[in-house]
C-alpha positions as CSV (number, residue, x, y, z in Angstrom):
1,M,-82.5,-37.9,12.1
2,D,-80.2,-35.0,13.0
3,V,-78.1,-33.6,10.2
4,K,-74.9,-31.8,11.1
5,E,-74.1,-28.8,8.8
6,S,-70.6,-28.7,7.5
7,P,-68.7,-25.5,8.2
8,Q,-68.9,-23.0,5.3
9,N,-65.8,-21.8,3.5
10,G,-64.4,-18.6,4.9
11,S,-66.1,-19.0,8.2
12,G,-62.7,-19.2,10.0
13,P,-59.0,-19.8,9.5
14,T,-57.9,-23.2,8.5
15,P,-55.2,-25.0,10.6
16,Q,-52.6,-24.3,7.9
17,E,-53.3,-20.6,7.9
18,S,-53.1,-20.5,11.7
19,D,-49.7,-22.1,11.6
20,E,-48.4,-19.6,9.0
21,E,-49.7,-16.7,11.0
22,T,-47.9,-18.0,14.0
23,T,-44.6,-18.9,12.2
24,T,-44.2,-15.5,10.4
25,P,-43.8,-13.4,13.5
26,R,-41.3,-16.0,14.8
27,R,-39.3,-15.8,11.7
28,R,-39.2,-12.0,11.8
29,A,-38.2,-12.1,15.4
30,T,-35.4,-14.6,14.7
31,T,-34.2,-12.5,11.7
32,A,-34.2,-9.4,13.9
33,L,-32.2,-11.1,16.6
34,A,-29.7,-12.4,14.0
35,L,-29.2,-8.9,12.6
36,K,-28.7,-7.4,16.0
37,A,-26.2,-10.1,16.9
38,G,-24.3,-9.5,13.6
39,L,-24.3,-5.8,14.2
40,R,-23.0,-6.2,17.7
41,I,-20.2,-8.5,16.5
42,A,-19.3,-6.0,13.7
43,V,-19.2,-3.1,16.3
44,V,-17.0,-5.2,18.6
45,L,-14.6,-6.1,15.8
46,C,-14.3,-2.4,14.8
47,V,-13.6,-1.3,18.3
48,V,-11.0,-4.0,18.9
49,T,-9.3,-3.3,15.6
50,T,-9.3,0.4,16.3
51,L,-7.8,-0.1,19.8
52,A,-5.2,-2.5,18.4
53,H,-4.3,0.0,15.7
54,V,-3.9,2.9,18.1
55,I,-1.8,0.8,20.5
56,L,0.5,-0.5,17.7
57,V,1.0,3.0,16.2
58,F,1.6,4.4,19.7
59,L,4.3,1.8,20.3
60,H,5.8,2.7,16.9
61,V,6.1,6.4,17.5
62,A,6.9,6.2,21.3
63,P,10.4,6.2,22.6
64,S,12.0,2.8,22.7
65,N,10.9,0.8,25.7
66,T,10.6,-2.8,26.9
67,V,7.2,-3.4,25.3
68,S,8.0,-1.9,21.9
69,Q,11.3,-3.8,21.8
70,R,9.6,-7.1,22.8
71,Y,6.9,-6.7,20.2
72,S,8.9,-4.9,17.5
73,Q,8.2,-7.6,14.9
74,Q,4.4,-7.4,15.3
75,V,4.5,-3.6,15.4
76,N,6.6,-3.3,12.3
77,A,4.4,-5.9,10.5
78,W,1.3,-3.8,11.2
79,V,2.7,-0.3,10.6
80,Y,4.8,-0.8,7.5
81,P,4.3,0.1,4.8
82,L,0.8,1.6,5.0
83,F,0.7,3.2,8.4
84,E,4.2,4.6,8.7
85,Q,4.4,7.6,11.0
86,N,6.9,10.5,11.3
87,W,7.0,14.0,12.7
88,R,7.9,15.9,9.6
89,L,4.6,17.8,9.8
90,F,5.9,19.5,12.9
91,A,9.6,19.6,11.9
92,P,9.7,19.8,8.1
93,D,12.7,18.2,6.5
94,P,12.6,19.2,2.8
95,D,14.4,17.1,0.3
96,S,18.0,18.4,-0.4
97,V,18.4,16.3,-3.6
98,N,16.5,15.4,-6.7
99,Q,16.2,11.8,-7.5
100,Q,15.4,10.2,-10.8
101,I,14.3,6.5,-10.5
102,S,14.3,4.5,-13.7
103,A,13.5,0.8,-14.3
104,R,14.2,-1.8,-16.9
105,T,13.0,-5.3,-17.2
106,A,14.2,-8.7,-18.5
107,H,12.2,-11.5,-20.1
108,T,13.3,-15.0,-21.0
109,A,12.0,-15.9,-24.4
110,P,10.9,-19.5,-25.3
111,D,14.2,-20.1,-27.1
112,G,16.1,-19.3,-23.9
113,S,17.3,-15.8,-25.0
114,V,17.0,-12.9,-22.5
115,Q,15.4,-9.8,-23.7
116,V,16.2,-6.6,-21.8
117,S,14.1,-3.5,-22.2
118,D,15.3,0.1,-22.4
119,W,15.3,2.3,-19.2
120,F,12.0,3.8,-18.4
121,D,11.8,6.9,-16.2
122,L,9.3,6.3,-13.4
123,T,10.0,9.6,-11.8
124,A,9.1,11.5,-15.0
125,V,5.7,9.9,-15.0
126,D,5.0,11.0,-11.5
127,N,6.3,14.5,-12.2
128,S,4.0,14.8,-15.3
129,A,1.0,13.7,-13.2
130,V,1.8,16.4,-10.5
131,E,2.8,19.3,-12.7
132,H,-0.1,21.7,-13.4
133,N,-2.4,19.5,-11.4
134,I,-4.4,21.4,-8.8
135,F,-5.1,18.3,-6.8
136,P,-2.3,15.8,-7.5
137,S,-2.8,12.3,-6.0
138,H,-0.8,11.0,-3.1
139,T,0.3,8.1,-5.3
140,S,2.0,10.4,-7.8
141,Q,3.5,12.7,-5.2
142,N,4.9,10.3,-2.6
143,M,4.5,6.6,-3.2
144,L,7.6,5.9,-5.3
145,R,9.7,8.6,-3.6
146,R,8.9,7.4,-0.1
147,S,9.4,3.8,-1.0
148,W,12.9,4.6,-2.2
149,T,13.6,6.7,1.0
150,S,12.4,3.8,3.1
151,Y,14.6,1.4,1.2
152,L,17.6,3.7,1.6
153,E,16.9,4.0,5.4
154,S,16.7,0.2,5.8
155,H,19.6,-0.8,3.5
156,G,22.0,2.1,3.6
157,G,24.7,2.0,0.9
158,G,24.2,-1.8,0.3
159,D,21.5,-3.9,-1.1
160,E,21.5,-6.9,1.3
161,S,18.4,-7.2,3.5
162,Y,19.6,-8.0,7.0
163,S,16.2,-7.6,8.8
164,E,12.5,-8.4,8.1
165,H,11.8,-4.7,7.8
166,A,14.5,-4.4,5.1
167,V,13.0,-7.4,3.2
168,L,9.6,-5.7,3.4
169,M,10.9,-2.4,2.1
170,Q,12.7,-4.2,-0.8
171,K,9.5,-6.0,-1.8
172,Y,7.5,-2.8,-1.4
173,L,9.8,-0.9,-3.8
174,C,10.0,-3.8,-6.2
175,N,6.3,-4.2,-6.4
176,I,5.7,-0.5,-7.0
177,A,8.3,-0.3,-9.7
178,A,7.0,-3.5,-11.4
179,A,3.4,-2.2,-11.3
180,R,4.3,1.2,-12.7
181,F,6.4,-0.3,-15.5
182,A,3.7,-2.8,-16.5
183,E,1.1,0.0,-16.5
184,H,3.0,2.1,-19.0
185,N,4.8,-0.5,-21.1
186,G,3.6,-3.6,-22.9
187,G,5.3,-7.0,-23.0
188,S,6.2,-9.6,-20.4
189,F,8.9,-9.6,-17.8
190,E,10.1,-11.7,-14.9
191,H,12.9,-9.5,-13.5
192,I,13.3,-5.8,-12.9
193,Q,16.2,-3.5,-12.1
194,L,16.2,0.0,-10.8
195,R,18.6,2.9,-11.4
196,V,18.6,5.9,-9.1
197,R,20.3,9.1,-10.1
198,T,20.8,11.7,-7.3
199,L,21.6,15.3,-7.9
200,P,22.0,17.7,-4.9
201,I,19.7,20.8,-5.0
202,A,21.5,24.1,-4.9
203,A,20.6,26.6,-2.1
204,P,17.8,29.0,-3.0
205,G,19.0,31.9,-5.1
206,T,22.3,30.2,-6.0
207,T,23.4,30.4,-9.6
208,D,26.4,29.1,-11.6
209,A,28.1,32.5,-11.1
210,D,27.9,32.1,-7.3
211,R,30.2,29.1,-7.4
212,S,33.9,29.5,-6.6
213,P,36.2,29.8,-9.6
214,G,37.4,26.4,-10.8
215,T,34.6,24.4,-9.1
216,S,32.3,22.3,-11.1
217,P,28.6,21.5,-10.4
218,A,27.8,18.8,-7.9
219,P,28.2,15.4,-9.6
220,I,25.2,13.2,-10.3
221,E,25.4,10.0,-8.2
222,T,24.1,6.9,-9.9
223,R,23.2,3.8,-8.0
224,L,22.4,0.6,-9.8
225,L,20.3,-1.9,-7.9
226,P,20.5,-5.6,-8.5
227,W,18.1,-7.5,-10.6
228,W,15.0,-8.6,-8.7
229,K,12.7,-11.4,-9.6
230,V,9.0,-10.5,-9.8
231,T,5.7,-12.2,-10.5
232,L,5.2,-12.6,-14.2
233,H,3.8,-9.4,-15.7
234,G,2.2,-9.0,-19.1
235,N,1.0,-11.7,-21.6
């Protein structure tokens, strides 16, 4: 009678072990392919975004033409307010006035009464952050000032927004003022109002004695903007 010997343990891989050894390289290969595909997609998106950015900024700074006029809405929506371009680096246009931008807020209490805060000097906060600072931030130096300049350029002497760009600049200035006020003052508010005082800067070396007899210093111009509704700030 023949007796067949059963295979001893460890004499060879079991079917399960063979399947795992075959599946693992396949999974690794699949993962590697997925990573490569994801990397390629990311590179393509970066290249497309960069090209689109360059083209839109070029249309913004280029002389007015058929293409820039036709797609002005898309160009302005992309450029403003974060990618605004100008040529002041090559043709400096220093400020000829000092501007003090202040804000006050209004909050409606549960009993229906309206509580109005005192004026808060936003410009003074920026000036204190820049003064004696070797590396002042762009936010302190330019954000509030440039937002007001852009508002002035888009609105002129009035406060009605007659274009999408003007609406964007109004919201931009409003959001900056509301965020700055909420950062330095407690309480809740739903409306904010800005006051801008403008004082011309005298020519270098000019003193009070240099003015003609009988003339007074240049007057301070005060512009009071309307109340703007904002997202609820505070508790």
